[in-house]
N, C-alpha and C positions, 0 to 999 in steps of 0.2 A: 380886716374882718374876712371871714370865709363866706362863700356864696350860698345863699338860700335858693333852692330850685323848687319849682312848682309845676305840676301838670294838672290842668283842669279836666276832670272826667265828665262833668256836666252838672247843672244845677248847683248845689252847695258842696259837691264832692270834689275835693282837691287833694292830690298827693303832694305832700310837702317834705322835702328832704332837708334835714336840719340836724347839725351836730352829729352826723353819722347815724341818725335814726330816720325811719320813714314814718311820717304821720299821715293820717287820713281824716279829713273832716266829713261829717254827716254822710254816711255811706248810702248812696242811692244807685242801684244797678238794675232795677226793673225796667222792662220795655215800655214804650208808650202805651197809654190806656187810661181808663178812669179808675181812680182809687178813692173810694169814699166820695167826698164832694169835690175832689181835685182831679184835674185832667192833665196828664203828662203828654207832651207833644213831641218830645225829642228823647231818643234813647241815649245811653252812656257812650262816650267815645272809646271806652275800653270795657271788655267783658270782665266779670268778677274773677273768672278763672285765669285771666291774663294779668291780674293785678300784681302778683308777686308778694313778697313778704312785707307785712305791715307791723311795725313795732307798737304803735299806739293809735287809737281812734279818739279824736276830739269831737264829741257829739254835743251839739248845742242844745238839743232836746230830742226826746224820743216819741212824742205824741202825734206827730204829723208825718204823713207818708212822703212828703217832698223833702224830708230831712232824714228819715230812717224808714226804708221800705222793707219788703219781705226778703229780698236778696241781701240787703245790708244787714239785716238781723242775723242771717246765717253766718256772716263774716265775724260777728262779735265773739262767737264762741272760740274762734281760733286766734284771736289777738290777745296778747298778754295784758295790755293796759287799755282800758276803755274808761274815759273820763267824761262826766256829764253832770247834770243837775242832781240835787238830793232826791227829788222825786223819781228821776230815772234810775237812780241807785236802788230805790225801793222796788221798782217795777221789774227791772231786768237783772238777770244773773250776770255776773262778771263786771258789772258797771260800778265804778267808784264814783259815788255822788260827792260833789264838791260844793261846799258853801261859798258864798261870795267872799273873795279875797283869800280863800284857802289855797295852799300851795301843795304841789306834789313834785317830787324830784325823781327823774328817770335817768339811770346811767346811760350815757351816750357813747358812741364809738369814739368821738373826739373830745367831748366834755359832758359833764352832767347837765341835764336840761331841767330848769325850774319852770313849772307850769303853774300859772296863777289863774284861778277862776275869777272873772271880772263881770261887772254889772251889764245886764242887757234887759230889754223889755220888748216883747213881741206884740207891738201895737200900743195904742193909747192906754192910759191907766184904767179907764173904765172897762176894758175887756181883759184885764189881767187874769181874772179868774177863768175866763173862757179859754184863753190861749195857753195858759199854764206857764210853768217855769221855763226859762231859757237862760243860757249862760254864754259868755264869751271867754276867750282865753288869751293870755300873754305868755310867750315863750322867751326864755332867756338862757344863755349859756356863755361861758367865758370865751371871748374871742369871736363870738357870733353876733349878728344883728339881733335886735329885739323885735319880735313879731307879735302883732295884735291881730286876733281873729274875732270878728264882731259877733258871730252867730246871727240868728234872726233878730237883730236889734233894730228898732225903728227910731230910737231916741238919741238925739244929739247930746242931750244932757247926760245920759249914761256914758256916752263916749268921752265926754269932757271929764267925767270923774276918772276914767281910765287914764286920760292924758295927764291929769294932775298927779296920779300915782306913778305913771311911767312916761315922763316927758321926752324920753329919748327913743321912742319907737322908730325903727328904721323901715319896717314893712307893715302896712295895714291891709289886711284882707277883709273887705267889707261885703256883707251879704246885702245886695241891693235889689233892684228890679221893681220897687214900689208895689209890693204884693198887696192885693185887695181881694176880698171874697164877697159874693153878692149879699149874704145875710148881714154883713157889717158895713155895707155901703161904701163910702169913700174913705173909710179909716185905713191909714197906712199901717201895714203889718211888718214891713221891712222898709229900709230907707229908700227914698226916691233920689233922683240925681242931685237935686239941690242940697239935700241933707248930706249926701256923700261928699260933696264939695266942701260943705261946712266942717265936716269931720276931718277931711284932708288938711284943712287950714290949721287944725290943732297940732299937726306934725308937718310943717311946711317942707321939710327935707326928706320926708318918708316917701317910699314908693307905695302907690295905692293900687291894689289889685281888686277889682270888683267881680264877685261871683254871684251865683244864684240870681242871675239877671234874666235868664230865659229858660226855655225847656218845659215850662208849665204855663197853662192858660191863664192862671191868676196873676202872672207878672205883667205889669202894665207899662213899664218903661224899658225899652231895649238899650243896648250899649250906645247907640247913637245919641240918646238923650244924655248919657253920662259924658260923652265927649263934648257935647254942647255946654253942659253945666261947668265942666272943668275949664273950657275955653273962656267962659264968662266970669267964673268966680274963684278959680284956683289955677296954679301953674299947670298948664296942659300936659307938660312933660311928666308930672307926677303920676298920671294915670297909665298903668300898665295893662294893656288889653291882652288877655290870655286866650290863645287859640286852643280849642278843645283837642286833647290828645297830644299836644306839643309841649315838651318841657321848656320852661322859661326860667332865666335867672332873674330873681327879684331884687337882690342886693348882695 
């Protein structure tokens, strides 16, 4: 297999080099500050103007500033392929809304890439209408590792459905950090460390890269909590800790 390379920009924003294409997840490039009800405490490791060419944006959802901010929105107009939820496709120009299990095929420099929209839920079922639609993605290409990107998913059950459909995932990018907001109390809006370890067990040979762990005040579990959870509940070597701004080989 050929190597998947990833660079963490910050929060949920990851540059993923795959099959000769450059993918970007949830673009967030605004500086620290207060955005609506959310507070950003750490700026991006790379400025938007230094990003370079992006072939496709994989946008888990568009309705929250910590997943798509003002600077990120300016990027969408110059990227050829932007994939997201059906509702995002209705709200934003240039966005291809994908229903659950729908696929899109992008010609890659090395091989065509099949992208499948997969289940995700942004918090408990009782706040589904409040939090809105969210999606994950699976990337496949001949001769390349299979990659799962969870999006802002808090549900192990949703991840298990992905594992049933794609049992041979080689790399799982999990949006973690145990996000909570005051008006919803202790409800988990993204996975905590223990849930991440349970998802990792679905693919015991996969490399697990956790992102969206810090950078915002509403994230309640730092990377050290993930290290502890993996040491207790999953093979510790599965966890790949991405240093911001540094390219890492994931598989």
